[in-house]
C-alpha positions as CSV (number, residue, x, y, z in Angstrom):
1,M,44.5,-104.4,-25.6
2,R,45.9,-102.1,-22.9
3,E,43.5,-101.5,-20.0
4,T,42.3,-97.9,-19.5
5,V,42.8,-96.7,-16.0
6,R,41.0,-93.7,-14.6
7,L,42.6,-91.9,-11.7
8,T,41.1,-89.7,-9.0
9,V,43.6,-87.1,-7.7
10,E,42.9,-85.2,-4.5
11,R,45.2,-82.3,-3.7
12,D,46.1,-80.9,-0.3
13,V,44.2,-83.4,1.7
14,A,44.5,-82.4,5.4
15,V,46.1,-85.0,7.7
16,P,45.9,-84.0,11.4
17,M,48.8,-84.9,13.7
18,R,48.5,-85.8,17.5
19,D,49.8,-82.3,18.5
20,G,47.2,-80.5,16.3
21,T,49.6,-79.7,13.5
22,V,48.1,-80.3,10.1
23,L,50.1,-81.9,7.3
24,Y,49.0,-82.0,3.7
25,A,49.0,-84.8,1.2
26,D,48.1,-85.5,-2.4
27,V,46.2,-88.7,-3.0
28,Y,46.2,-90.7,-6.3
29,R,43.7,-93.6,-6.4
30,P,41.6,-95.5,-8.8
31,A,38.4,-93.6,-9.8
32,A,36.3,-96.7,-9.3
33,A,34.6,-97.0,-6.0
34,G,36.2,-99.4,-3.6
35,R,38.7,-99.9,-0.8
36,Y,42.4,-100.1,-1.8
37,P,45.7,-100.8,-0.1
38,V,47.8,-97.7,0.4
39,I,51.3,-96.9,-0.6
40,L,52.7,-93.9,1.3
41,L,55.5,-91.5,0.5
42,R,56.5,-88.8,3.1
43,T,58.8,-86.2,1.5
44,P,60.5,-83.0,2.5
45,Y,61.0,-82.2,-1.2
46,N,57.5,-80.9,-2.2
47,K,54.7,-83.3,-2.9
48,A,53.6,-81.1,-5.8
49,F,56.9,-81.9,-7.5
50,A,55.5,-85.3,-8.0
51,R,58.2,-86.1,-10.7
52,I,60.5,-87.1,-7.8
53,A,58.0,-89.7,-6.7
54,Y,57.2,-90.8,-10.2
55,L,60.9,-91.7,-10.7
56,Q,60.4,-94.4,-8.0
57,L,56.8,-95.4,-8.5
58,D,54.3,-94.2,-11.2
59,P,50.9,-93.5,-9.7
60,M,49.2,-94.6,-12.9
61,R,50.9,-98.0,-12.8
62,A,50.2,-98.3,-9.0
63,A,46.5,-97.4,-9.6
64,A,46.2,-99.9,-12.4
65,R,47.5,-102.5,-9.9
66,G,44.8,-101.5,-7.5
67,Y,46.6,-99.2,-5.1
68,A,46.0,-95.7,-3.7
69,L,49.2,-93.6,-3.6
70,V,49.5,-90.9,-0.9
71,I,52.3,-88.4,-1.2
72,Q,52.7,-86.1,1.9
73,D,54.8,-83.0,2.7
74,T,56.6,-83.7,6.0
75,R,56.2,-81.3,8.9
76,G,57.4,-77.8,8.2
77,R,57.9,-78.4,4.5
78,Y,55.9,-76.7,1.7
79,A,52.2,-77.1,2.2
80,S,52.4,-78.8,5.7
81,G,52.3,-76.9,9.0
82,G,54.8,-77.0,11.8
83,E,58.5,-76.6,12.1
84,F,60.9,-78.8,10.2
85,Y,63.8,-80.3,12.1
86,C,65.6,-83.2,10.6
87,F,64.3,-86.6,11.9
88,R,62.8,-85.2,15.1
89,A,59.0,-85.6,14.3
90,E,59.2,-88.4,11.7
91,A,58.3,-91.3,14.0
92,D,55.2,-89.7,15.5
93,D,54.1,-88.1,12.2
94,G,54.7,-91.3,10.3
95,Y,52.7,-93.3,12.8
96,D,49.8,-90.8,12.6
97,T,49.8,-90.6,8.8
98,V,49.9,-94.4,8.4
99,E,46.9,-94.8,10.7
100,W,45.1,-91.9,9.0
101,A,45.6,-93.5,5.6
102,A,44.5,-96.9,6.8
103,A,41.2,-95.4,8.1
104,A,40.5,-93.4,5.0
105,P,37.1,-94.3,3.3
106,W,39.0,-95.5,0.1
107,A,41.5,-97.6,2.0
108,D,41.3,-101.3,3.0
109,G,43.5,-100.9,6.1
110,N,46.8,-102.1,4.7
111,V,49.7,-99.5,4.3
112,G,53.1,-99.8,2.8
113,M,55.8,-97.1,2.5
114,Y,58.5,-96.3,0.0
115,G,61.0,-93.6,-0.9
116,A,64.6,-92.7,-1.3
117,S,67.2,-90.9,0.9
118,Y,65.4,-88.8,3.5
119,M,62.1,-90.5,2.4
120,G,63.8,-93.7,3.5
121,A,64.4,-92.1,6.9
122,T,60.7,-91.3,7.2
123,Q,60.0,-95.0,6.7
124,W,62.4,-96.4,9.2
125,L,61.5,-93.9,11.9
126,A,57.8,-94.6,11.3
127,A,58.4,-98.3,11.5
128,L,60.1,-97.9,14.9
129,A,56.9,-96.4,16.2
130,R,55.0,-99.6,15.1
131,P,51.8,-98.2,13.6
132,P,49.4,-101.2,13.6
133,H,48.4,-101.0,9.9
134,L,51.9,-100.6,8.5
135,R,52.8,-103.8,6.5
136,C,56.1,-103.2,4.7
137,L,58.8,-100.8,3.6
138,V,60.8,-100.0,0.5
139,P,63.8,-97.9,1.7
140,I,65.9,-96.8,-1.3
141,V,69.5,-95.4,-1.0
142,T,69.1,-94.5,2.6
143,A,71.0,-94.9,5.9
144,S,70.8,-97.0,9.1
145,D,72.2,-94.4,11.5
146,Y,72.0,-90.6,11.2
147,H,75.3,-90.1,13.0
148,E,77.6,-92.7,11.4
149,G,77.0,-93.0,7.7
150,W,74.9,-89.8,7.3
151,T,76.2,-86.8,9.2
152,Y,79.6,-88.3,10.1
153,Q,81.7,-91.2,8.8
154,G,84.5,-92.7,10.8
155,G,84.3,-89.6,13.0
156,A,84.8,-87.2,10.1
157,F,82.1,-84.7,9.2
158,S,80.4,-85.4,5.8
159,L,80.9,-81.8,4.8
160,G,80.1,-82.0,1.1
161,F,76.8,-83.7,1.7
162,N,75.8,-81.9,4.9
163,L,76.4,-78.5,3.5
164,S,75.1,-78.9,0.0
165,W,72.0,-80.8,1.1
166,T,71.2,-78.3,3.8
167,L,71.7,-75.2,1.5
168,S,70.3,-76.4,-1.8
169,S,67.7,-79.0,-0.9
170,L,66.4,-78.0,2.5
171,I,66.7,-74.2,3.0
172,L,66.6,-72.6,-0.4
173,P,63.5,-74.3,-2.0
174,N,61.5,-74.0,1.3
175,L,62.5,-70.4,2.2
176,A,58.9,-69.1,2.0
177,H,57.8,-71.5,4.7
178,L,60.1,-69.8,7.2
179,A,58.0,-66.6,7.1
180,L,61.0,-64.2,7.3
181,P,60.3,-60.4,6.8
182,S,60.1,-59.7,3.1
183,G,63.3,-57.6,2.9
184,E,65.3,-60.0,5.0
185,A,63.9,-63.0,3.0
186,D,65.1,-61.4,-0.2
187,R,68.6,-60.8,1.3
188,V,68.8,-64.4,2.6
189,R,67.6,-65.8,-0.8
190,A,70.3,-63.9,-2.6
191,A,72.9,-65.1,-0.2
192,L,71.7,-68.7,-0.5
193,V,71.7,-68.5,-4.3
194,E,75.3,-67.1,-4.3
195,A,76.4,-69.8,-1.8
196,V,74.9,-72.6,-3.9
197,D,76.2,-71.2,-7.2
198,R,79.7,-70.9,-5.6
199,M,79.6,-74.0,-3.4
200,C,83.4,-74.1,-3.2
201,G,83.3,-70.9,-1.0
202,P,81.1,-72.4,1.8
203,L,82.9,-75.7,1.6
204,G,86.2,-74.0,2.4
205,H,84.9,-71.8,5.1
206,L,86.6,-71.9,8.5
207,P,85.7,-72.4,11.3
208,L,83.1,-74.8,10.2
209,G,80.6,-73.6,12.9
210,E,80.8,-70.0,11.8
211,L,79.4,-70.1,8.2
212,P,77.2,-67.0,8.4
213,L,74.2,-68.4,6.6
214,L,74.0,-71.4,8.9
215,R,74.6,-69.6,12.2
216,D,71.0,-68.3,11.9
217,R,69.0,-71.0,13.6
218,R,65.8,-69.9,11.9
219,L,67.2,-71.3,8.7
220,A,68.5,-74.7,9.8
221,P,68.7,-75.2,13.6
222,Y,69.7,-78.9,13.1
223,Y,72.9,-78.0,11.3
224,Q,74.5,-76.3,14.3
225,D,73.3,-79.2,16.4
226,W,75.1,-81.6,14.1
227,L,78.3,-79.7,14.6
228,A,77.8,-79.5,18.3
229,H,77.5,-83.3,18.6
230,P,80.5,-84.9,16.8
231,D,80.4,-87.8,19.3
232,D,77.7,-90.5,18.9
233,D,75.9,-89.3,22.0
234,D,72.3,-89.2,23.3
235,Y,71.4,-86.6,20.7
236,W,71.6,-89.3,18.0
237,R,70.3,-92.3,20.0
238,A,66.6,-92.1,19.1
239,W,67.4,-92.0,15.4
240,N,69.8,-94.9,15.3
241,I,67.9,-97.4,13.2
242,E,70.4,-100.3,13.2
243,A,70.5,-100.4,17.0
244,R,66.8,-100.9,17.0
245,H,66.1,-103.4,14.2
246,G,64.6,-105.7,16.7
247,E,61.8,-103.2,17.2
248,V,60.9,-103.2,13.5
249,T,58.2,-105.8,12.8
250,V,57.6,-105.2,9.1
251,P,59.9,-106.3,6.2
252,A,62.0,-104.0,4.1
253,L,63.0,-104.3,0.4
254,N,66.3,-102.4,0.6
255,V,67.7,-100.8,-2.6
256,G,71.1,-99.3,-2.8
257,G,74.0,-98.4,-5.1
258,W,77.7,-99.3,-5.0
259,Y,78.4,-95.5,-5.5
260,D,75.7,-94.3,-3.2
261,I,76.6,-92.1,-0.2
262,F,74.5,-94.3,2.1
263,L,75.6,-97.7,0.8
264,G,76.9,-98.8,4.2
265,G,73.5,-98.1,5.8
266,T,71.6,-99.9,3.1
267,L,73.7,-103.1,3.7
268,R,73.5,-102.8,7.5
269,N,69.7,-102.4,7.4
270,Y,69.5,-105.6,5.4
271,L,71.8,-107.5,7.7
272,G,70.2,-106.2,10.8
273,M,66.7,-107.0,9.7
274,R,67.6,-110.5,8.5
275,A,69.3,-111.3,11.8
276,R,67.3,-109.3,14.4
277,G,64.0,-108.1,12.8
278,G,61.2,-108.0,15.3
279,S,59.0,-110.6,13.6
280,P,59.3,-113.6,11.1
281,A,58.0,-111.2,8.4
282,A,60.6,-108.6,9.2
283,R,63.3,-111.3,8.8
284,Q,62.1,-111.8,5.2
285,S,63.7,-108.5,4.2
286,R,65.4,-108.2,0.8
287,L,68.4,-106.4,-0.8
288,I,69.1,-105.0,-4.3
289,V,72.3,-103.2,-5.0
290,G,73.2,-101.8,-8.5
291,P,76.2,-99.7,-9.7
292,W,74.3,-96.6,-8.9
293,V,75.0,-93.2,-7.4
294,H,72.6,-91.4,-5.1
295,S,69.7,-91.0,-7.5
296,T,66.3,-92.3,-8.2
297,L,67.0,-92.4,-11.9
298,F,69.1,-95.6,-11.5
299,P,71.0,-95.0,-14.8
300,N,73.6,-97.1,-16.5
301,V,76.3,-94.4,-16.3
302,S,77.9,-93.8,-12.9
303,G,80.4,-90.9,-13.1
304,E,82.3,-91.4,-16.3
305,V,81.8,-95.2,-16.5
306,D,79.0,-96.9,-18.5
307,F,78.0,-100.2,-16.8
308,G,75.8,-101.3,-19.6
309,V,72.1,-101.1,-20.3
310,L,71.3,-104.0,-18.1
311,S,72.4,-102.0,-15.1
312,Q,69.5,-99.6,-15.4
313,G,66.7,-99.7,-12.9
314,V,64.3,-99.6,-15.9
315,A,66.0,-102.7,-17.5
316,L,65.8,-104.5,-14.1
317,D,62.1,-103.3,-13.8
318,L,62.8,-102.1,-10.3
319,E,59.4,-100.6,-10.2
320,G,57.8,-103.9,-11.1
321,I,59.8,-105.6,-8.3
322,M,58.5,-103.0,-5.8
323,L,54.9,-103.6,-6.9
324,R,55.4,-107.4,-6.5
325,W,56.7,-106.6,-3.0
326,F,53.6,-104.6,-2.2
327,D,51.3,-107.2,-3.8
328,H,52.7,-109.8,-1.4
329,W,52.5,-107.8,1.8
330,L,49.5,-105.6,1.1
331,R,47.3,-107.7,-1.0
332,D,48.3,-111.2,0.1
333,I,49.1,-112.3,-3.4
334,D,51.8,-114.9,-3.9
335,T,54.0,-113.3,-6.5
336,G,56.8,-115.8,-6.0
337,L,59.1,-113.1,-4.7
338,L,59.8,-114.7,-1.4
339,A,60.8,-118.0,-3.2
340,E,63.5,-116.1,-5.0
341,P,67.0,-115.5,-3.5
342,P,66.9,-112.5,-1.1
343,V,69.8,-110.7,-2.6
344,K,70.4,-109.3,-6.0
345,R,73.8,-107.6,-6.6
346,F,75.3,-106.0,-9.7
347,V,78.7,-107.4,-10.5
348,M,80.8,-104.5,-11.8
349,G,83.6,-105.5,-14.2
350,E,81.5,-108.1,-15.8
351,N,78.3,-105.9,-15.8
352,R,75.8,-108.5,-14.9
353,W,73.3,-109.2,-12.1
354,Q,73.9,-112.0,-9.6
355,D,71.3,-113.6,-7.2
356,E,72.7,-114.6,-3.8
357,A,71.4,-116.6,-0.9
358,D,72.6,-113.9,1.5
359,W,74.9,-110.9,1.8
360,P,77.9,-111.3,1.8
361,P,77.7,-114.2,-0.6
362,P,78.0,-117.5,1.4
363,A,81.0,-118.5,-0.8
364,M,82.9,-115.3,0.1
365,R,86.2,-115.7,2.0
366,P,88.0,-112.7,3.6
367,V,91.6,-112.6,2.3
368,A,94.3,-110.2,3.7
369,Y,96.4,-108.3,1.2
370,Y,99.4,-106.8,2.8
371,L,101.1,-103.5,2.2
372,H,104.7,-103.6,1.0
373,S,107.3,-101.1,-0.1
374,G,110.9,-100.0,0.1
375,G,109.8,-96.9,2.0
376,R,108.8,-94.9,-1.1
377,A,105.2,-95.8,-1.9
378,N,104.3,-92.2,-2.7
379,S,102.4,-91.6,-5.9
380,L,102.4,-93.5,-9.2
381,A,106.2,-93.2,-9.3
382,G,106.5,-95.0,-6.0
383,D,107.4,-98.6,-5.1
384,G,104.3,-99.7,-3.2
385,R,103.2,-103.3,-3.6
386,L,100.1,-105.3,-2.5
387,G,100.2,-109.0,-1.9
388,V,99.0,-112.0,0.2
389,D,102.5,-112.6,1.7
390,P,102.9,-110.9,5.1
391,P,105.7,-108.4,5.4
392,R,108.9,-109.0,7.2
393,E,111.2,-106.2,8.0
394,E,110.4,-103.2,5.7
395,P,110.9,-99.5,6.1
396,P,107.7,-97.4,6.7
397,D,106.3,-95.0,4.2
398,H,106.0,-91.3,5.0
399,Y,104.0,-88.4,3.5
400,L,103.1,-84.8,4.5
401,Y,99.4,-84.1,5.0
402,D,98.8,-80.4,4.6
403,P,95.1,-79.5,5.1
404,R,95.8,-76.3,3.2
405,D,96.2,-78.5,0.1
406,P,94.0,-81.5,0.8
407,V,93.6,-84.5,-1.6
408,P,90.5,-83.5,-3.6
409,T,87.5,-85.7,-3.9
410,R,87.2,-87.5,-7.2
411,G,84.0,-89.5,-7.5
412,G,82.7,-92.0,-4.9
413,G,79.6,-92.0,-2.9
414,L,78.5,-88.3,-2.9
415,C,75.5,-86.0,-2.7
416,C,74.1,-83.4,-3.4
417,W,75.9,-80.9,-5.5
418,P,77.6,-82.6,-8.5
419,A,79.0,-79.3,-9.8
420,A,81.3,-79.2,-6.8
421,A,81.8,-82.9,-6.3
422,P,80.4,-85.3,-8.9
423,P,79.6,-88.8,-7.7
424,G,80.4,-92.2,-9.2
425,A,83.3,-93.9,-10.9
426,Y,86.3,-91.8,-12.2
427,D,89.9,-92.3,-13.3
428,Q,91.9,-91.8,-10.1
429,R,95.3,-91.1,-11.8
430,P,95.1,-87.3,-11.2
431,I,94.8,-88.1,-7.5
432,E,97.5,-90.8,-7.6
433,A,100.0,-88.4,-9.0
434,R,100.2,-86.6,-5.7
435,P,103.1,-87.3,-3.3
436,D,100.7,-87.3,-0.3
437,V,98.9,-90.4,-1.6
438,L,100.5,-93.8,-1.0
439,L,99.8,-96.5,-3.6
440,Y,100.0,-100.2,-3.1
441,S,99.2,-102.4,-6.1
442,T,99.3,-106.1,-7.0
443,P,101.1,-107.2,-10.1
444,P,98.9,-107.7,-13.2
445,L,96.5,-110.5,-12.3
446,A,97.2,-113.9,-13.9
447,E,93.5,-114.7,-13.6
448,A,90.4,-112.9,-12.7
449,I,89.5,-112.1,-9.1
450,E,85.9,-111.4,-7.9
451,L,85.2,-109.4,-4.8
452,A,81.8,-109.2,-3.1
453,G,81.4,-108.2,0.5
454,P,82.8,-105.9,3.1
455,V,86.2,-104.2,2.7
456,T,88.3,-103.2,5.7
457,V,91.8,-101.7,6.1
458,R,93.9,-102.4,9.1
459,L,96.5,-99.7,9.3
460,W,99.4,-99.2,11.7
461,A,100.3,-95.5,11.5
462,A,101.7,-92.6,13.4
463,S,101.3,-88.8,13.0
464,S,103.2,-85.8,14.2
465,A,99.9,-84.2,15.1
466,P,97.6,-84.7,18.2
467,D,94.8,-85.6,15.9
468,T,94.5,-86.4,12.2
469,D,92.7,-88.5,9.6
470,F,93.6,-91.5,7.6
471,T,91.8,-92.4,4.4
472,A,91.8,-95.5,2.1
473,K,90.4,-96.2,-1.3
474,L,90.1,-99.5,-3.3
475,V,90.8,-99.1,-7.0
476,D,90.6,-101.4,-10.1
477,V,93.5,-100.6,-12.4
478,A,93.1,-101.6,-16.1
479,P,96.1,-102.6,-18.3
480,D,96.1,-99.1,-19.9
481,G,96.4,-97.5,-16.4
482,Y,92.8,-96.4,-16.0
483,A,92.2,-96.5,-12.3
484,R,88.5,-96.9,-11.4
485,N,87.5,-96.2,-7.8
486,L,85.4,-98.8,-6.1
487,T,84.9,-97.8,-2.5
488,D,86.6,-95.7,0.1
489,G,86.6,-94.8,3.8
490,I,88.1,-92.6,6.5
491,I,88.9,-92.7,10.2
492,R,89.5,-89.7,12.5
493,A,92.3,-90.6,14.9
494,R,90.5,-89.4,18.0
495,Y,87.7,-91.8,17.2
496,R,89.9,-94.9,16.5
497,A,88.4,-96.7,19.5
498,G,84.8,-95.8,18.6
499,T,82.7,-92.7,18.0
500,R,81.1,-92.5,21.4
501,V,84.1,-90.8,23.0
502,A,87.0,-88.9,21.5
503,T,90.5,-90.0,22.6
504,P,93.5,-87.9,21.7
505,I,96.6,-89.6,20.2
506,E,100.2,-89.1,21.2
507,P,102.2,-87.5,18.4
508,G,104.8,-89.9,17.0
509,R,103.2,-93.0,18.6
510,V,102.1,-95.8,16.3
511,Y,98.4,-96.8,16.6
512,E,96.3,-99.4,14.9
513,Y,93.4,-98.0,12.8
514,A,90.5,-99.8,11.3
515,I,89.1,-98.0,8.2
516,D,85.7,-99.2,7.0
517,L,85.4,-99.0,3.2
518,W,81.9,-100.5,3.4
519,A,81.7,-102.9,0.5
520,T,81.9,-103.6,-3.2
521,S,81.0,-106.2,-5.9
522,N,83.5,-106.2,-8.7
523,V,85.5,-108.6,-11.0
524,F,89.1,-107.7,-11.7
525,P,89.8,-109.3,-15.0
526,A,93.1,-111.0,-15.8
527,G,95.7,-108.3,-16.5
528,H,94.1,-105.8,-14.1
529,R,95.7,-104.8,-10.8
530,V,94.1,-104.4,-7.4
531,R,95.2,-101.1,-5.8
532,L,94.9,-99.5,-2.4
533,E,95.3,-95.8,-1.9
534,V,96.2,-94.4,1.6
535,S,96.2,-90.7,2.5
536,S,94.7,-88.3,5.0
537,S,92.1,-86.3,3.2
538,N,89.2,-86.6,0.8
539,F,87.9,-83.0,0.5
540,P,85.2,-81.8,0.2
541,R,83.5,-85.1,0.8
542,F,84.8,-84.9,4.4
543,D,86.0,-81.9,6.3
544,R,89.7,-81.4,6.6
545,N,91.3,-82.4,9.9
546,A,93.2,-79.3,11.0
547,N,95.7,-81.5,12.9
548,T,95.5,-79.3,16.0
549,G,93.5,-81.6,18.3
550,R,91.2,-78.8,19.2
551,A,87.4,-79.1,19.7
552,F,85.6,-80.0,16.4
553,G,84.3,-77.1,14.3
554,T,86.3,-74.4,16.1
555,D,89.5,-74.3,14.0
556,A,90.5,-71.6,11.6
557,E,94.2,-72.7,11.8
558,L,95.4,-75.5,9.6
559,R,98.7,-77.3,10.4
560,P,100.7,-79.8,8.3
561,A,101.4,-83.2,9.8
562,L,104.0,-85.8,8.9
563,Q,102.3,-89.2,8.6
564,T,104.0,-92.6,8.9
565,V,102.5,-95.9,7.7
566,C,104.1,-99.1,9.0
567,H,104.2,-102.5,7.3
568,D,106.5,-104.9,9.0
569,S,106.2,-108.2,10.8
570,A,105.0,-106.6,14.0
571,R,102.7,-104.0,12.4
572,A,101.5,-105.7,9.2
573,S,99.1,-103.1,7.6
574,H,96.7,-104.8,5.2
575,V,93.4,-104.6,3.5
576,V,90.9,-107.5,3.9
577,L,89.2,-108.2,0.6
578,P,86.1,-110.3,0.2
579,V,87.1,-112.9,-2.4
580,V,84.5,-115.0,-4.1
581,P,85.8,-118.2,-5.7
582,R,85.2,-118.1,-9.4
583,G,82.3,-120.4,-10.4
584,G,81.0,-120.2,-6.8
585,A,83.2,-123.1,-5.6
């Protein structure tokens, strides 16, 4: 017989911060008198819209397990007081909220945190502040660094995410909190609705720093600051989680997706905590990665590809795994979770879950696959090849990158406006028909190959411009030609030596570029081909490099550039693939 659980819900509970600002939370707890461990979610997306939280953790299920669930609006959002500025107050406010929750009359002093995306950021930043009663985290589809892998990637501005997230998720739904004069508020709301409905207009606006809606610092002061700090400078330092994993003393159950926009950060958070976590408990962190996009639904369909019912978060009982995690760290119940392997990865291509002793899998071996061609690797009609034999003397490949006609984004790790740029897995053949996309493919495989781990491209290339971009994408090509994207990356030439300082390039000179494609977990069955795409744009996921070399965000002029990719004995461009021997041998 199913147990009946009575729940007490308290709305708009005041939580005072150290500076006198009052934030407000909703509390869901068992109706029975007692003291309970607390699970805390801090969100900028409206605590009253609890469906977002329910998709990750059902308060009824948590209460039946003996937990109190606290859902709080972050500073400057919805019911809470103060001014919202991305990341800035989350460490102090997180600390104060954890300690307030631990001291509540219905709490037993043990607090865990959970949440996805920005709600993952609120966890990590609170953990850096080390509130004494915080015991564990569950960061879901979130980043490890709010410069690299959130606002920028490889030095390129994550335009599609930054713009759509700011307009549709941060400003528009919270406009009433900004207390604009009524007539002006109506005008701003109308402009915002039009911008969101016609996202292609704002995405194409130049210069980037002069989009009218976002020049008004009352709406989103952080956005102009992001544009003003393209280098990884002191502005970003306090929010760099991965550089401070050693200061985090609580363990994290990291959850990510192979098609999530923050996949790289999810993996780096796991790796950093296992290696450098600030306590033995912190070094017990865990990792789960499914074939998911940036969503808390964790569905079986990613883009246009169905990965099978077993890939669903519901089928995995992700919520149950989270509760087992909380049971261990908040209630001191041995759930057996720590006796299980620390990594659970979904294997695309065979559509199954695989437990691992670590990430990358210990059996993984990096294998270089080299670029080859007769100098005409352009498009599906080209002669590009990919293989394990290093090149000898081969002519380079050339293409024209014209930022006025950029290579369009088709799937991948995207957020937050699917009408303009839908995320996930899609057939890449429309992209591969373009002459400004170089293709390098293996012959049909005689036997299956499994990849699981980081993917990096080493590219020797030249440009006629003083600055440009190079992109790369790993693709699984089926016998019928269907080309499913797996993972991709970008490097801005001025940041080839690192994102701390921009260094111009000399037009016509060949440089070595490292393009980080983050990672994948995929089996290429026999008969499939491994393919690498190389180009110079992925728009609107990333901003277009204007090829002028001018200061970032100031260009209204777009210039074409002639790009050269070398693959000879002295400059052997290649992709390093994480090959896992079949059968685990």
